[in-house]
C-alpha positions, 0 to 999 in steps of 0.5 A: 524535188518536192516531197509527194509523201505529205498531207499538204493539199498541194502535194495531191496535185498533178498538172500535165499536158498532152502534146502531139503532132496533128492527127496522132489521136490526142483528143481521143486519148483526152476523152478516154482518160476522162472516161476511164477516170470516171469524169465523163460517162461517155467518150465522144465519137471522134470522126474524120477531119472536116466533119462537124464534131464536138469533143469534151475539150473543143467548144469554139465554132471553128474547132467544131467545123474543122475537127481540130483543137484550137484553144487550150482548155483545162479539165480537172478530175480525180484518180488514184487518190490524186487530183489531176489538172489536164491541160489540153493543148492545141494539136494543130501545127499553127498553134505552137505559141499557144501550146508553149504558153500552156506548157509553162503551166504543166509539171509533166507531159504525155507525148502521143505518137502515131505508131505508123509514123513515129516522131513527126516534125510537130512532136520534135518542136514540142519536145524542144519546148518541154526541154526548155523547162525540163518537163518530164515526158511519158510517151504513149504510142497510139493506134497499135490496132493499125499497121505500125512500125516495128516497136524497136524502130519506134524506140530508136526513132524516139532516141535518135530524133529527140535525143531522149532515152526511151525506156519501154515499160510494155512490149506489144504483140504485133500490130494492125489486125494481128495486134493481141496486146502488150506485155508489162515488163515490170510485172511480167504480165500480158494484157490481152487485146480483143478487137471489138466486132462491128457495131459492138460497144467498146469496153475497157479491156484489162484481162491479164495473164502471167507471161510465163504461165499456162493460162496464156497458152489458151489466149495466144497462139504458139507463134504469138506467144513466142513472139511476145516472149522474145520481144519482152526479153529483148527489150529487157536486155537491150533497151534503156531501163527506167530510172525515175531521176532521169525521167524527172530531169527530162532525160528519159521517157517511159514508153507505153503502147495502146489504142486510145480509140479502142480504150486499150492501154489508157488505164495503164497510162493513168496508173503511170501518171499516178506513179511517176508524174511529179507534183508542183515544183518550186517556180523561179521568180523575182521580187520576193524574199527568195528566188523561187515560189515554193508550193508550200509557201504561205503567200498566194501567187500564180501566173497567167498563161492564157486569156480566153474570151467568150467561153460562154457565148451567152455572156460576153466574158474574158477569163484569165487562166492562172496557174497557182504556184504557192499559198492557199487561195480562197474565193474573194481574195484581193490579189495584185499584179506585178504592175500594181493593179488590184484584182478582186477574185470574187468568182474564181472558176474551176474548169471542166472543158466548157463547163465551170463551177466556182472555186472556193479554194485552190492550191499550188498546182491548180489552174483557176479562171479569173474573170476580168475586163481587160485588166489581166494579160498573158504573162502577168503574175498575181500575188497578195503582195504584188511583188512577185514576178514569175519568169516571163512567157516570151513571144516568138517572131511571127511567121505570117504577117497580114495588114488589117484593112477596115471597110468602114474607116469610121470604126477605126477605134473599134478595130484598135480595141478589138485587135488589142484585146485579141493580142492581149489574149495571145490569139495573134500579135499586133504591130502598128507602123509608126509611119501611116499607122497601119495595123499589122497582124502577126501569127505563127500559122494561117489558122490563127488569122482565121480564128482572129477574123472570125472573132473580129466579125462575130464578137465586134461586128467589124468587116475587116479584110486581112490582106497580104502585108508588104512585110515578110519578117518581124524582129524586135530591136535590142541594144543601147538606147541611142543606137536604137533611136539612130537606127529607127530614125534611119528606117522610119517607114519600116519601124512598128511598135508592138502592144507593149510599145517596144520597137519592131523592125519590119523587113521584106524578107529574112535576107533583108534582116541579115543584110541590115544586121551586117550594116548595124552590128550594134543592133540586136534583131531578136526572134523572141521577146519576154515582157519587161518586168 
């Protein structure tokens, strides 16, 4: 565990992601965290899906049209004497792969649950990803101003579905129209909620009362007061108590309640991040003098977890999001990739959603943008020596396969360049059949295909149809080289190469994969692949 009680600049960094099932209120919470921290003046008005809206963290055209977050973005702000890097991950169910990549750059996470729905399928998948990296999670149960599940049921739901101890730090008084606020279990204080009238400007609410004092009797009815006192007492006696070490190890989640849209509970959540969220931790890596990159190390090193093109529509650009793991980065430094390519970082970027400014220096825990022209890709490690390699970011087997059909065959080279560029960014995966040369596009969800189609048309001016593929399932092939060659020779029409040149078996169904596995027991059919060192 790193020591946060140090004067080193990296010790002030807190890099966290917000994860949720679609429509749980993640984007609204993001806006109001930034507003409460003083990073923006007005929180955006979040409207229903389908309306043309734009929030602080959503800038792509398809995001504004559909009212969803498609790209992960980074927002930096200061609060409570710390410098936070908020990684806003895509909440749509079609973007699990991009969300996973973003979580590799986070030291902790805030999980947003809809109070009426509890743990939903997408939440379950995201927590599994966090568990792979032992990422500590703070839970914010949102939308308490609407009818909700009983708080005890919500706590049980977290523990049963996520196999995660849930320690309530607050206890709510009712929900929906009856919601009156939350009891802070540690301080024995009650934070009062006042529902704003129609047309009334929403203001932060933080009026507190001693839960056992006389003044609270004027704020709550006798029935409400009995309900919240009994609930708080029951929570203290029955629920799991908060233990910092268990939280840091990813086994326990502290639970907070509120309503992000009404800005209730957001400051308490921010204060919890100040108090609990860990700073930069040693990052497992190979190639250097030790097996970790330590945040207080002297050599500058970091890894690329995202590539974003055309963040600025007025300038065709390509920016690599790099999470720094060690050293003190200074503008103008020359860094090397683990593949030996040299990158001169003259214009590093600090992000605030779609706004940006030059970064003169940065430290472990920071996320900076490195403008480049196709030199960097997801999974690259950058360091001064070029020897380090951070544990790779895997690709997952796509769930949807589409064949790219170009309307103008004379633009085949342009199509190849466009699809390779988008694959390097991680927008989609690209496979090319060894027989016939067809391009097959892989994605974990249909929305990724829509994003790619829009970008191919808008950025490259290509008229491309992404039609159903004759294949349903893709698996990377592993095993001894001679066995792989023999298998590929027998299945020439079903073998493709990915963007790294690795062989992929393209099957018409998952059943065919299982059948082929039985016939070729020496071949591994892999659902995930890490880039080779």
